[in-house]
C-alpha positions in Angstrom: -5.8 -56.8 9.0 -2.4 -55.6 10.0 -2.1 -53.3 7.0 -5.5 -51.7 7.6 -4.7 -51.3 11.3 -1.5 -49.4 10.4 0.8 -52.1 11.7 3.0 -52.2 8.6 6.1 -53.9 10.2 3.9 -56.8 11.4 2.2 -57.1 8.0 5.6 -57.0 6.2 7.1 -59.7 8.5 4.1 -62.0 8.0 4.3 -61.5 4.2 8.0 -62.4 4.2 7.3 -65.6 6.4 4.5 -66.8 4.2 5.2 -69.6 1.8 1.8 -69.3 0.0 1.8 -65.9 -1.5 -0.7 -65.2 -4.2 -1.4 -62.0 -6.2 -3.8 -60.7 -3.5 -1.0 -61.1 -0.9 1.4 -59.1 -3.1 -1.1 -56.4 -3.8 -2.0 -56.0 -0.2 1.5 -55.4 1.0 2.4 -53.2 -2.0 -0.8 -51.1 -1.3 0.2 -50.8 2.4 3.7 -49.6 1.5 2.3 -47.1 -1.0 -0.1 -45.7 1.6 2.7 -45.3 4.1 4.8 -43.3 1.5 7.4 -46.1 1.1 7.2 -45.9 -2.7 10.7 -47.2 -3.4 10.0 -50.4 -1.3 6.7 -50.8 -3.0 8.4 -50.6 -6.4 11.0 -53.1 -5.4 8.3 -55.7 -4.4 6.3 -54.8 -7.6 9.3 -55.7 -9.7 9.7 -59.0 -7.9 6.0 -60.1 -8.4 5.8 -63.3 -10.3 2.3 -62.5 -11.6 0.6 -59.1 -11.8 -3.1 -58.3 -12.3 -4.9 -55.0 -13.0 -5.0 -54.1 -9.3 -1.2 -54.4 -9.1 -0.7 -52.0 -11.9 -3.3 -49.6 -10.7 -1.8 -49.6 -7.2 1.5 -48.4 -8.5 0.1 -46.0 -11.0 -2.1 -44.3 -8.4 0.6 -44.6 -5.7 3.2 -42.7 -7.7 0.8 -39.9 -8.4 -0.3 -39.7 -4.7 3.3 -39.6 -3.5 4.3 -36.7 -5.9 5.8 -38.7 -8.8 3.3 -38.2 -11.6 5.9 -38.8 -14.3 6.6 -42.3 -12.9 2.9 -42.9 -12.9 2.7 -42.3 -16.6 5.8 -44.5 -17.2 4.2 -47.3 -15.3 0.9 -46.9 -17.2 2.9 -47.1 -20.5 4.5 -50.3 -19.3 1.1 -51.8 -18.4 -0.2 -51.1 -21.9 2.9 -52.9 -23.4 2.7 -55.9 -21.0 -1.0 -56.4 -20.8 -3.9 -56.9 -23.1 -6.6 -54.2 -23.2 -8.9 -56.5 -21.3 -6.6 -56.6 -18.4 -6.7 -52.7 -17.9 -9.3 -51.5 -15.6 -11.1 -48.2 -15.3 -9.1 -47.1 -12.2 -5.8 -47.3 -13.9 -7.1 -44.8 -16.5 -8.5 -42.4 -13.9 -5.2 -42.6 -12.0 -3.0 -41.8 -15.1 -5.4 -39.0 -16.1 -4.9 -37.5 -12.7 -1.1 -37.7 -13.2 -1.4 -36.2 -16.7 -3.4 -33.3 -15.2 -0.7 -32.7 -12.6 2.0 -32.4 -15.3 -0.3 -30.5 -17.7 0.5 -32.7 -20.7 -2.2 -31.7 -23.2 -1.2 -34.0 -26.0 -1.2 -37.0 -23.7 -4.6 -35.9 -22.4 -6.0 -36.0 -25.9 -4.5 -39.5 -26.5 -5.9 -40.9 -23.2 -9.3 -39.5 -23.9 -9.3 -41.0 -27.4 -8.1 -44.3 -26.1 -10.9 -44.9 -23.6 -13.5 -43.9 -26.1 -12.3 -45.7 -29.3 -10.6 -48.8 -27.9 -12.2 -49.5 -24.6 -15.6 -47.8 -25.0 -15.4 -46.4 -21.5 -16.4 -42.8 -22.4 -19.8 -43.1 -20.8 -18.4 -44.4 -17.4 -19.1 -41.8 -14.7 -15.6 -42.1 -13.1 -14.0 -41.7 -16.6 -16.1 -38.6 -17.3 -15.1 -37.1 -14.0 -11.4 -37.9 -14.7 -11.5 -36.5 -18.3 -13.1 -33.2 -17.2 -10.7 -32.8 -14.3 -7.7 -33.7 -16.5 -8.6 -31.1 -19.2 -9.1 -28.5 -16.6 -5.7 -29.2 -15.0 -4.1 -29.1 -18.4 -5.5 -25.7 -19.0 -7.8 -26.6 -22.0 -11.1 -25.5 -20.5 -12.8 -25.5 -23.9 -12.3 -29.3 -24.1 -13.4 -29.8 -20.6 -16.6 -27.8 -21.4 -17.3 -30.0 -24.5 -17.1 -33.1 -22.3 -19.0 -31.6 -19.4 -21.9 -30.3 -21.4 -22.3 -33.6 -23.2 -22.9 -35.4 -19.9 -26.7 -35.7 -19.2 -26.3 -35.5 -15.4 -22.8 -34.3 -14.4 -21.7 -35.4 -11.0 -20.9 -33.0 -8.2 -17.2 -33.7 -8.9 -17.6 -32.5 -12.5 -19.4 -29.4 -11.4 -16.7 -28.6 -8.9 -13.9 -29.2 -11.4 -15.6 -26.8 -13.9 -16.0 -24.1 -11.3 -12.2 -24.4 -10.6 -11.5 -24.3 -14.3 -13.7 -21.3 -14.9 -11.9 -19.5 -12.1 -8.6 -20.0 -13.7 -9.5 -19.0 -17.2 -12.7 -16.9 -17.1 -12.6 -15.2 -13.7 -14.7 -15.3 -10.6 -17.9 -14.0 -12.1 -18.3 -16.9 -14.6 -17.5 -19.3 -11.7 -20.3 -17.8 -9.7 -22.7 -18.2 -12.6 -21.8 -21.9 -12.9 -22.2 -22.3 -9.1 -25.7 -20.8 -9.3 -26.7 -23.4 -12.0 -25.7 -26.4 -9.9 -28.6 -28.6 -8.9 -27.0 -29.1 -5.5 -23.9 -28.1 -3.6 -21.5 -29.9 -1.2 -18.7 -28.8 1.0 -16.2 -28.9 -1.9 -18.5 -26.6 -4.0 -18.6 -23.9 -1.3 -14.9 -24.2 -0.5 -14.0 -24.0 -4.2 -16.0 -20.8 -4.7 -14.8 -19.2 -1.5 -11.2 -20.1 -2.5 -11.9 -18.6 -6.0 -13.0 -15.2 -4.5 -10.0 -15.2 -2.2 -7.5 -16.0 -4.9 -8.9 -13.2 -7.1 -8.5 -10.7 -4.3 -12.3 -10.3 -4.0 -12.2 -10.2 -0.2 -15.7 -8.8 0.4 -17.3 -11.4 -1.9 -15.3 -14.1 -0.2 -16.6 -13.1 3.3 -20.1 -12.8 2.0 -20.0 -16.3 0.5 -18.6 -17.6 3.8 -21.6 -16.2 5.7 -24.0 -17.7 3.1 -22.3 -21.1 3.5 -23.0 -21.0 7.2 -26.6 -19.9 6.5 -27.1 -22.9 4.2 -26.1 -25.3 7.0 -22.6 -26.2 5.8 -19.7 -26.0 8.2 -16.2 -24.8 7.3 -13.1 -26.8 7.5 -9.4 -25.8 7.7 -9.4 -25.1 3.9 -12.3 -22.7 4.3 -10.7 -20.9 7.1 -7.5 -20.6 5.2 -9.3 -18.9 2.3 -11.2 -16.5 4.5 -8.1 -15.5 6.5 -6.4 -14.8 3.2 -9.4 -12.6 2.1 -9.2 -10.7 5.4 -5.6 -10.1 4.7 -6.2 -8.9 1.2 -8.7 -6.2 2.3 -6.8 -5.5 5.6 -10.0 -6.3 7.6 -8.4 -7.0 10.9 -11.7 -7.0 12.8 -13.2 -9.7 10.7 -10.1 -11.8 11.1 -10.2 -11.4 14.9 -13.9 -12.3 14.9 -13.1 -15.5 13.0 -10.2 -16.3 15.3 -12.6 -16.0 18.3 -15.1 -18.2 16.6 -12.5 -20.9 16.0 -11.3 -20.8 19.6 -14.9 -21.3 20.8 -15.7 -24.2 18.4 -12.3 -26.0 18.1 -10.4 -27.7 20.9 -7.1 -26.4 19.6 -5.5 -24.7 16.6 -3.3 -26.9 14.5 -0.3 -25.9 12.5 -2.3 -25.3 9.3 -4.9 -23.0 10.9 -2.1 -21.3 12.9 -0.3 -20.6 9.7 -3.3 -18.9 8.1 -3.9 -16.8 11.2 -0.2 -15.7 11.3 -0.3 -14.8 7.6 -3.5 -12.7 8.2 -2.1 -10.9 11.2 1.3 -10.2 9.5 -0.3 -8.8 6.4 -2.5 -6.6 8.5 0.6 -5.2 10.2 0.1 -7.0 13.5 3.4 -8.9 13.9 2.9 -9.1 17.6 -0.4 -11.0 17.3 1.2 -13.2 14.6 4.0 -14.1 17.1 1.5 -14.8 19.9 -0.4 -17.3 17.6 3.0 -18.9 16.8 4.0 -19.1 20.5 0.6 -20.6 21.4 0.8 -23.5 18.9 1.2 -26.9 20.6 3.1 -28.2 17.6 5.2 -26.1 15.2 6.2 -27.6 12.0 8.1 -26.3 9.0 4.9 -24.7 7.6 4.3 -22.6 10.7 7.9 -21.5 10.9 8.0 -20.6 7.2 4.7 -18.6 7.6 6.2 -16.6 10.4 9.4 -16.0 8.6 7.5 -14.9 5.5 5.3 -12.5 7.5 8.3 -10.9 9.1 10.1 -10.6 5.8 7.0 -9.0 4.2 7.1 -6.2 6.8 10.7 -5.4 5.7 12.4 -7.0 8.7 15.0 -9.0 6.8 17.4 -9.3 9.8 14.6 -10.7 12.0 13.6 -13.1 9.3 17.1 -14.5 9.1 17.3 -14.7 12.9 14.1 -16.8 12.9 15.7 -19.1 10.4 18.6 -19.7 12.8 16.2 -20.3 15.7 14.2 -22.7 13.5 17.4 -24.8 12.9 18.3 -24.7 16.6 14.9 -26.1 17.4 15.8 -29.1 15.2 13.0 -28.4 12.7 13.8 -29.8 9.3 14.5 -27.1 6.8 12.6 -28.2 3.7 12.9 -26.8 0.2 9.8 -24.5 0.6 11.3 -22.8 3.7 14.7 -22.4 2.0 13.0 -20.9 -1.1 11.2 -18.5 1.2 14.3 -17.4 3.0 16.2 -17.0 -0.3 13.4 -14.5 -1.3 14.5 -12.4 1.7 18.0 -12.1 0.3 16.9 -10.0 -2.7 19.2 -7.0 -2.8 22.8 -6.0 -2.5 22.6 -5.8 1.4 22.0 -9.5 1.6 23.8 -10.8 -1.5 26.5 -12.5 0.6 23.8 -14.2 2.8 22.1 -15.3 -0.4 25.3 -16.9 -1.7 25.8 -18.7 1.6 22.3 -20.1 1.4 23.0 -21.1 -2.2 26.0 -23.0 -0.9 23.9 -24.7 1.8 21.3 -25.7 -0.9 24.1 -27.4 -2.9 25.6 -29.1 0.2 22.2 -30.4 1.3 21.2 -31.5 -2.1 18.2 -29.1 -2.1 19.5 -27.2 -5.1 18.0 -30.0 -7.3 14.5 -28.9 -6.0 12.8 -26.8 -8.7 11.3 -24.3 -6.2 14.7 -23.8 -4.6 16.4 -23.4 -8.0 13.8 -20.9 -9.0 14.3 -18.9 -5.8 18.1 -18.9 -6.4 17.6 -17.5 -9.9 15.2 -14.8 -8.6 17.6 -13.9 -5.7 20.5 -13.4 -8.1 18.3 -11.5 -10.5 17.2 -9.0 -7.9 20.8 -8.6 -6.8 21.5 -7.5 -10.4 23.7 -10.5 -11.1 22.3 -12.1 -14.3 25.6 -14.1 -14.9 25.1 -16.1 -11.6 21.4 -16.4 -12.3 22.2 -17.9 -15.7 24.7 -20.3 -14.1 22.2 -21.4 -11.5 19.6 -21.9 -14.3 22.0 -24.1 -16.3 22.9 -26.1 -13.2 19.3 -27.1 -12.5 18.7 -30.8 -13.3 15.0 -30.1 -13.8 13.4 -26.9 -14.9 9.8 -25.9 -15.1 8.0 -23.0 -16.8 8.7 -20.8 -13.7 12.4 -21.4 -14.1 12.4 -20.0 -17.7 10.1 -17.2 -16.7 12.4 -16.2 -13.9 15.3 -15.9 -16.3 13.2 -13.8 -18.7 12.3 -11.6 -15.7 16.0 -11.4 -14.7 17.0 -10.1 -18.1 14.1 -7.8 -18.1 15.2 -6.2 -14.8 18.7 -5.8 -16.3 17.1 -4.2 -19.4 18.6 -6.9 -21.6 15.5 -7.3 -23.8 17.3 -9.2 -26.5 18.5 -12.1 -24.2 15.0 -12.2 -22.6 13.5 -12.8 -26.0 16.2 -15.5 -26.8 15.2 -17.4 -23.6 11.6 -17.0 -24.5 12.0 -18.4 -28.0 14.2 -21.3 -26.6 11.6 -22.5 -24.0 10.4 -26.1 -24.6 7.0 -25.3 -23.4 5.3 -21.9 -22.6 2.2 -21.1 -20.6 0.2 -17.9 -20.4 2.4 -16.6 -17.5 5.5 -16.8 -19.7 3.8 -15.0 -22.5 2.7 -12.3 -20.1 6.2 -12.0 -18.7 7.7 -11.3 -22.1 4.8 -9.1 -23.1 5.3 -7.0 -19.9 9.0 -6.8 -20.6 8.4 -5.2 -23.9 5.7 -2.7 -22.7 7.6 -1.7 -19.5 10.7 -0.9 -21.4 9.0 1.2 -24.1 8.8 -1.4 -26.8 5.0 -1.3 -27.0 4.9 -2.1 -30.7 6.9 -5.3 -30.2 4.6 -6.1 -27.3 1.5 -5.9 -29.6 3.2 -8.1 -32.2 3.8 -10.7 -29.4 0.1 -10.4 -28.4 -0.9 -11.1 -32.0 1.5 -14.1 -32.1 0.1 -15.3 -28.8 -3.4 -15.3 -30.2 -2.3 -17.0 -33.4 -0.8 -19.9 -31.4 -4.1 -20.4 -29.6 -2.8 -19.4 -26.1 -5.7 -18.6 -23.8 -5.1 -15.0 -22.5 -5.9 -14.0 -19.0 -6.6 -10.6 -17.3 -2.9 -9.8 -17.2 -2.6 -10.3 -20.9 -5.4 -7.9 -21.7 -4.3 -5.3 -19.1 -0.8 -5.2 -20.5 -1.8 -5.3 -24.2 -4.3 -2.5 -23.7 -1.7 -0.5 -21.9 0.6 -0.9 -25.0 -2.2 0.5 -27.2 -2.5 3.4 -24.8 1.2 4.1 -25.0 1.1 4.1 -28.8 -2.3 5.9 -28.9 -3.7 3.4 -31.5 -7.4 3.5 -30.9 -8.5 1.0 -33.6 -6.2 -1.7 -32.4 -7.1 -0.9 -28.8 -10.8 -1.3 -29.5 -10.0 -4.7 -31.1 -8.1 -5.9 -27.9 -11.0 -4.6 -25.7 -13.4 -6.7 -27.9 -11.2 -9.8 -27.3 -11.3 -9.1 -23.5 -15.1 -8.8 -23.7 -15.3 -12.2 -25.5 -13.4 -13.8 -22.6 -15.6 -11.9 -20.1 -12.5 -10.2 -18.7 -13.4 -6.6 -19.6 -15.1 -6.2 -16.2 -11.9 -7.2 -14.4 -10.9 -4.1 -12.5 -7.3 -4.1 -13.7 -8.4 -4.6 -17.4 -11.1 -1.9 -17.0 -8.5 0.5 -15.5 -6.3 -0.1 -18.6 -9.2 0.5 -20.9 -9.9 3.9 -19.1 -6.2 4.9 -19.7 -6.3 3.7 -23.3 -9.4 5.7 -24.2 -8.1 8.8 -22.4 -4.7 8.7 -24.1 -6.5 8.5 -27.5 -8.7 11.5 -26.7 -11.9 9.5 -26.2 -12.7 11.0 -22.8 -16.5 10.1 -23.0 -15.7 6.5 -23.6 -13.2 6.5 -20.7 -15.9 8.0 -18.5 -18.4 5.3 -19.5 -15.9 2.5 -18.6 -15.0 4.2 -15.4 -18.6 4.4 -14.3 -19.2 0.7 -15.1 -16.5 -0.4 -12.7 -18.4 -2.0 -9.8 -15.6 -1.9 -7.2 -13.3 0.9 -8.0 -9.8 0.7 -6.5 -7.2 3.5 -6.2 -5.8 2.8 -9.6 -9.3 3.3 -11.1 -9.7 6.7 -9.5 -6.1 7.7 -10.5 -6.7 6.6 -14.1 -9.8 8.7 -14.5 -8.2 11.7 -12.8 -5.2 11.4 -15.1 -7.6 11.3 -18.1 -9.2 14.5 -17.0 -5.8 16.1 -16.4 -4.6 15.1 -19.9 -7.7 16.4 -21.5 -7.7 19.7 -19.7 -10.9 19.1 -17.7 -9.8 20.6 -14.4 -13.3 21.0 -12.9 -14.2 17.3 -13.5 -10.8 16.3 -12.2 -11.4 18.0 -8.9 -14.9 16.7 -8.6 -13.6 13.2 -9.2 -10.9 13.7 -6.5 -13.6 14.8 -4.0 -15.8 11.8 -5.0 -12.8 9.5 -4.3 -12.4 11.0 -0.8 -16.2 10.5 -0.2 -15.8 6.9 -1.2 -13.2 6.6 1.6 -10.5 5.7 -0.9 -7.3 7.2 0.5 -5.3 9.1 -2.2 -1.6 8.4 -2.9 1.1 10.5 -4.4 -0.1 9.7 -8.0 -3.5 11.1 -7.1 -2.0 14.4 -6.1 0.2 14.6 -9.2 -3.0 14.5 -11.3 -4.8 17.0 -9.2 -1.9 19.5 -9.1 -1.3 19.0 -12.9 -5.0 19.8 -13.5 -4.8 22.9 -11.3 -1.6 23.9 -13.2 -3.1 23.7 -16.7 -6.3 25.4 -15.7 -4.7 28.2 -13.7 -6.3 27.2 -10.4 -3.6 28.5 -8.1 -5.5 28.8 -4.8 -6.9 25.3 -5.3 -3.5 23.9 -6.1 -2.0 25.4 -3.0 -4.8 24.0 -0.9 -4.3 20.4 -2.2 -0.5 20.6 -2.0 -0.8 21.5 1.7 -3.4 18.8 2.4 -1.1 16.1 1.1 1.0 16.2 4.3 -1.4 17.7 6.8 -4.4 15.4 6.0 -2.9 12.2 4.6 0.7 12.3 5.7 2.1 12.1 2.1 5.5 13.6 1.7 5.7 15.6 -1.6 8.2 14.2 -4.2 10.0 16.1 -6.9 7.1 15.4 -9.2 4.7 17.3 -6.9 7.1 20.2 -6.6 7.4 20.2 -10.4 3.6 20.5 -10.7 3.6 23.4 -8.2 6.4 25.2 -9.9 4.7 24.8 -13.2 1.4 26.1 -11.8 3.0 29.2 -10.2 5.2 29.9 -13.2 2.3 29.7 -15.7 0.3 32.1 -13.5 3.2 34.6 -13.5 4.1 34.1 -9.9 7.7 33.5 -10.9 9.2 34.7 -7.6 7.0 32.3 -5.6 8.0 29.5 -7.9 11.7 30.3 -7.4 11.2 30.5 -3.6 9.5 27.1 -3.6 12.5 25.6 -5.5 14.9 27.2 -3.0 12.9 25.7 0.0 12.7 22.2 -1.4 14.1 19.4 0.9 16.1 17.9 -1.9 18.0 19.1 -5.0 15.7 20.1 -7.9 15.9 18.0 -11.0 15.6 18.9 -14.7 11.8 18.7 -14.7 11.5 21.4 -12.0 14.0 23.8 -13.7 12.2 23.1 -17.0 8.9 24.0 -15.5 10.3 27.3 -14.3 11.9 28.0 -17.7 8.5 27.4 -19.4 6.9 30.1 -17.2 9.8 32.4 -17.9 9.1 32.2 -21.6 5.4 32.9 -21.1 6.1 36.0 -19.1 9.4 37.1 -20.9 11.6 36.9 -17.8 15.0 36.4 -19.4 16.9 37.0 -16.0 15.2 34.1 -14.2 15.3 32.0 -17.4 19.1 32.3 -17.4 19.2 31.0 -13.9 17.1 28.0 -14.9 19.2 27.2 -17.9 22.4 27.5 -15.9 21.1 24.9 -13.4 20.0 22.6 -16.3 23.6 22.9 -17.7 25.0 21.9 -14.3 22.8 18.8 -14.3 24.5 17.9 -17.7 21.1 18.0 -19.4 22.0 18.0 -23.1 18.4 18.2 -24.3 17.9 21.1 -26.7 14.6 22.2 -25.2 16.0 24.5 -22.5 18.5 26.2 -24.8 15.9 26.7 -27.5 13.4 28.1 -24.9 15.9 30.6 -23.7 16.7 31.7 -27.3 13.0 32.2 -27.9 12.7 34.3 -24.8 15.6 36.5 -26.0 13.9 36.8 -29.4 10.5 37.8 -28.0 12.2 40.3 -25.6 14.2 41.8 -28.4 17.6 40.9 -26.8 19.4 40.1 -30.0 22.8 39.7 -28.3 21.3 37.0 -26.1 19.9 35.2 -29.1 23.3 35.2 -30.8 25.0 33.9 -27.6 22.5 31.0 -27.3 22.9 30.0 -30.9 26.6 30.0 -30.6 26.3 27.9 -27.4 24.0 25.4 -29.1 26.4 25.1 -32.0 29.5 24.7 -29.8 27.8 21.9 -27.7 26.7 20.2 -30.9 23.1 20.0 -29.6 20.5 19.0 -32.1 17.0 20.4 -31.7 14.4 17.6 -31.4 12.6 17.6 -34.8 8.9 18.1 -34.6 6.6 15.5 -36.1 2.9 14.8 -36.1 1.1 11.6 -37.1 -2.5 10.6 -37.9 -4.1 7.2 -38.3 -6.2 6.8 -41.5 -7.4 3.4 -43.0 -5.3 1.4 -40.6 -2.1 3.2 -41.5 -0.1 5.8 -39.6 0.9 8.8 -41.7 3.8 10.9 -40.3 4.5 14.5 -41.2 7.5 16.7 -40.3 7.9 20.5 -40.7 7.9 21.6 -44.4 7.5 17.9 -45.3 7.9 17.0 -49.0 8.1 13.2 -48.8 4.4 12.1 -48.3 2.8 10.7 -51.5 -0.1 13.2 -51.1 2.0 16.2 -50.1 1.0 18.4 -53.1 -2.7 17.9 -52.3 -1.9 18.5 -48.6 -0.2 21.8 -49.3 -3.0 22.9 -51.6 -5.6 22.1 -49.0 -3.5 24.0 -46.3 -3.1 27.1 -48.5 -6.9 27.0 -49.2 -7.7 26.8 -45.4 -5.1 29.4 -44.5 -6.8 31.9 -47.0 -10.2 31.2 -45.5 -8.8 31.6 -41.9 -7.2 35.0 -42.8 -10.4 36.2 -44.4 -12.2 35.8 -41.1 -10.3 38.7 -39.7 -9.9 36.6 -36.5 -6.4 35.4 -37.3 -3.4 37.5 -36.2 0.0 35.9 -36.7 1.9 35.6 -33.5 4.8 38.0 -33.2 7.4 35.3 -32.9 6.0 33.5 -36.0 7.9 35.5 -38.6 9.3 32.7 -40.6 7.2 31.4 -43.5 7.7 27.8 -42.6 5.7 28.4 -39.4 2.7 28.0 -41.6 3.8 24.4 -42.4 4.4 23.0 -39.0 3.8 19.3 -38.9 0.4 19.5 -37.1 -1.0 21.8 -39.8 0.1 19.4 -42.5 -1.5 16.5 -40.6 -4.8 18.2 -40.1 -4.8 19.2 -43.8 -4.3 15.5 -44.7 -7.1 14.6 -42.3 -9.5 17.0 -44.0 -8.7 15.3 -47.3 -9.0 11.7 -46.2 -11.2 11.5 -43.1 -15.0 11.4 -43.6 -16.7 14.6 -42.7 -18.7 13.0 -39.9 -15.7 11.7 -38.1 -13.4 13.7 -35.7 -9.8 14.1 -36.8 -7.2 12.9 -34.3 -3.6 14.1 -34.6 -0.6 13.3 -32.3 2.5 15.5 -31.9 5.8 14.8 -30.2 6.4 18.4 -29.1 4.3 21.1 -27.5 1.9 22.9 -30.0 3.0 26.5 -30.7 0.7 29.5 -30.2 0.2 30.1 -34.0 -0.7 26.5 -34.8 -3.1 26.4 -31.8 -4.9 29.4 -33.1 -5.0 28.1 -36.7 -6.5 24.7 -35.6 -9.0 26.5 -33.4 -10.2 28.6 -36.3 -10.2 25.5 -38.6 -12.7 23.8 -36.3 -14.9 26.9 -36.6 -14.8 27.0 -40.4 -15.2 23.3 -41.0 -17.7 22.7 -38.1 -15.7 19.6 -37.2 -14.2 18.2 -34.0 -10.4 18.3 -34.2 -8.4 16.6 -31.5 -4.7 17.0 -31.0 -2.4 15.5 -28.3 0.9 17.2 -27.9 3.7 16.2 -25.5 1.8 17.7 -22.5 -2.0 17.2 -23.0 -5.0 16.8 -25.3 -6.6 19.8 -27.0 -10.2 19.3 -28.1 -11.2 21.9 -30.7 -14.8 22.5 -31.6 -16.7 25.5 -33.0 -13.7 27.8 -32.6 -13.0 26.8 -28.9 -10.4 24.6 -27.2 -10.8 22.5 -24.2 -7.7 24.0 -22.6 -9.5 27.3 -22.4 -6.5 29.0 -24.0 -5.0 29.4 -20.6 -1.4 30.1 -21.6 -2.5 31.9 -24.8 -4.8 34.2 -22.8 -1.7 35.3 -20.8 0.2 35.9 -24.0 -2.8 37.8 -25.5 -3.0 40.1 -22.5 0.7 40.7 -22.8 0.4 41.6 -26.5 -2.5 43.9 -25.7 -0.4 45.6 -23.1 2.5 45.8 -25.6 0.2 47.3 -28.2 -1.2 49.9 -25.7 2.3 50.9 -24.6 3.5 51.3 -28.2 0.4 53.4 -29.0 1.1 55.7 -26.0 4.7 56.0 -27.0 3.7 56.9 -30.6 1.3 59.6 -29.5 3.9 61.0 -27.2 6.6 61.2 -29.9 4.1 62.1 -32.7 5.4 58.9 -34.5 4.1 58.1 -37.9 5.0 54.4 -37.3 1.8 53.7 -35.4 -0.1 52.9 -38.6 2.6 50.6 -39.8 2.5 48.9 -36.4 -1.2 48.1 -36.6 -0.8 47.1 -40.2 1.7 44.4 -39.2 -0.1 43.3 -36.1 -3.6 42.9 -37.4 -6.8 44.9 -37.6 -7.2 47.9 -35.4 -10.5 46.7 -34.0 -8.8 43.7 -32.4 -6.7 46.0 -30.2 
C-alpha cells in the first residue's frame, strides 16, 4: 500500500522492521525502488535476497532498461539464465531483455534471443513475445527480419503495426510507412502520432499538417508528442501562421503550457525567425527546466547570436538550473569556430571538472567543437580520452579529418571502427565524393552493398552524385535501379541527384523525365534542371524553366542565377542576360558574387562587347579572380583583341596563376592576328616559367571499359584500326565540299586530336543504333567541332561530346550549341576573305587565286 501510494520511506522503514520477509516482500520493495529511479539501492537489496523468483529477476531486468542502463539489463538476464532453470524464466523477462537489446542495437544477440524463445521455450506464438521480437528487430535496424516475423502473425497487434510503421519510416521512407498505415484494420493514438512524427522527421511539413487535421477529423485528440511533431513541421516549412494558429488552439484547450510544449513552441518560433515570440513563450512558462533553457539557447544560437547564447547559459546557471549533459553539448555546438575556441576549451575544462566529459553526447560535442575549430589533434585527444564511445563518436572523427582534408586518416578510423552503421558509411562515402575521390566513393558503395548494409536516401544521393562527377552512365543506372528497389528513387534529394547524373552524362531527355516526376520540387530540383539545360546548351528551355520556378513561388538563389546567366552567355542572349543580372538585386535582393560577374563578363566578351566587359570588371565591388580574367581572355581570342588580352594575362600573372591556359590563349591570339613577335615572346615566357600545357585527352565507355585517347595517340590496342577509320572518314568529309580547315589549324596533328580518335573508335565498336558519347578534359577546338558535326551528317548517327564547358549534341550536321562562337569566327573569316579580295583587286594581285585555293571553295565565300 505504501509503495503504490508513493510513500517509499514509510514502505522502506516497514520493510526493514519486518521480521517475516518473504519473496513477495522483497520483490515489492525492490519494485518500488526501481520505479523511483533508485536503481543502485534496488540492486543492493536484490543482491541480499535469500531467495529469488522469476519476478525478482524480471523486476531488475526491466528496471535497468527503464532507468537507462540496458547493458546491465542484459548482464542480469545472462545471470538469470546461469542461476535458474528454464522453467523459472517467465515471458516478461524475455520481453524486457529484448527491449534492452533493441536499445543497444545488438543484432547478433537479437537473433540468439529469438531462437531461444522458439526452440527451447516454445514461446514464439505468445502475443507479447511476437510484439517484443518485431520491436527488437526494428530497433536493431534489421527491418527485413521484423517483416518476416510480422507477416507470419495471423492477426498482428496494434503494437506490432505501430512498430512496423516506425521501422518502415527509418529504412524505406515516409511513403511506405503511409501505405502500411492505410492497411491497418484500426488505428490508435500511437498510430497517428507515429505517422505524424514520420512526416515531420522526413521534412514533409505539408503532409504532416494534413495528417494532423485528418487525425482531428477521425475523432482522435493530440497529446504533447503530437504537438511537438506539428510544431517541428511548421518550423521546417516556415509556416508561422499555422504555428500561431496551433498555439492559440492550445491556449484555448489547455489550462497551461508545460515545459515540453513550451520547448516545441520556442523551437518553432526561433526557426521561423521570431526570437521575440520565442522569448515571450519562455518568459511565460510557469516552470523552466533544463529542456526549456536548452531550447531557447539552441534557438538563439541557430540565429547566429553566439554571444547571446553564451549569456543565456550564464543566466541559466545563476537561476540554479542544473546544467545537464544535453545542455552542455548544445552550448559546445555554439563554440564552433576560431572566435569561440577559447570559450570551447573552458567548457571542455568544465566538463572534465564536473565529470560530464564521460557522457557520450558531451564527448561527441567536444570532438565536433575542436574539429570545426580546425584542431584535429585536440579532437583526437578528446576521442581517445572518452571512456565510452558510440558510432557517433567515430563518425565525428571521420568528419573531423574530412574537414581537414585528411582523407587517409579518415579511412583509417573508418576501418578501425568496432561497429559501423549506415550513417558512418555515408560519412565516409561523402568524404570521398566531396573531395573529388568519386571513384573511391563508388568502390566504398560496392563494399557497403557487399557487406549487406541497408542504404538510405543519403547513400543513394551521394553515390549517384559520384556517378555524375565521373559521367559513368551505366553504373549510374545500376545505382538508380538499387534506389528504385528500396523505393527511395522518389525521395526528392535522390531524384535531384538522378537529374544531375543524367544531365552530366548527356541524357537530357531522361533528366527531364525524372524532373517532371518529382511531386514536390524544391529549389535544388529547379537548380538541377536549369544546370542541365545550361550544360547542354538549351538556353530557351532554361529560361522557360526559370520562369516556371518563379510561377511556382519558389524563390531563386545565387545558384539559380548562375545557371540562367551561363545559359544566356552560351546562347548569346545579351539583353536577356542583362535583365536577369539586374533582377537579382532589384527583385530578390541577391548580391552578385564573383561567379555571377564571371558569367556576365563571359557573355559580353563572347558577343564582342569587350569594352563593356572590361568596364564591368572595373566596376566590381571586389577584386576580380582568375575566372573573370579568363572569361575576358576567352572573348579576346574570339575577337582577336591582343591589346585587351595582354591586360587579362597580366592580371592573371599578378594572381600567381601558373595554369598554362591563359598563356596559350594569348599565344594563339597572336598567331591568329599574325603578330609573330608576340608569339615568340609568349613561347619564351612559357619556357622560362616552366609551365606545362595541360595535355588534352578524351575518353569513351564501351563494354564496361573506359578507353582513353590523347593527341596523336599510339598506345591503344586498336590504334591502327582507329587511324584507318579516321582517315576514311576525313576523306569522306573533305569530299562533301563543306569542310574548310580552320586557319589556325595548320599542323597535321590537328587531324588527330583526341576527340577525333575517340569518335573513330566509337564508330568501330559502338552498335550503329546507339549514340556515341565522348568526354574531353579541354574545350573542343573549332576544327574538331566542324569535323564531328559533319561526321554526324555522314553517318546519320547522334554524336554527343562533353568538353570542359558544356555538352555538344551533334545530329544530322547540326550541333545543340547553335555554333554560337563558331558563327562569330565564321563571320570574321568572311570579312577577312572579303577584305583580302578587295585588296587583291586594288593591287591587281595574282595571289587571289592562291588565297581561295588554300581557304576552300570559292562558292563558300
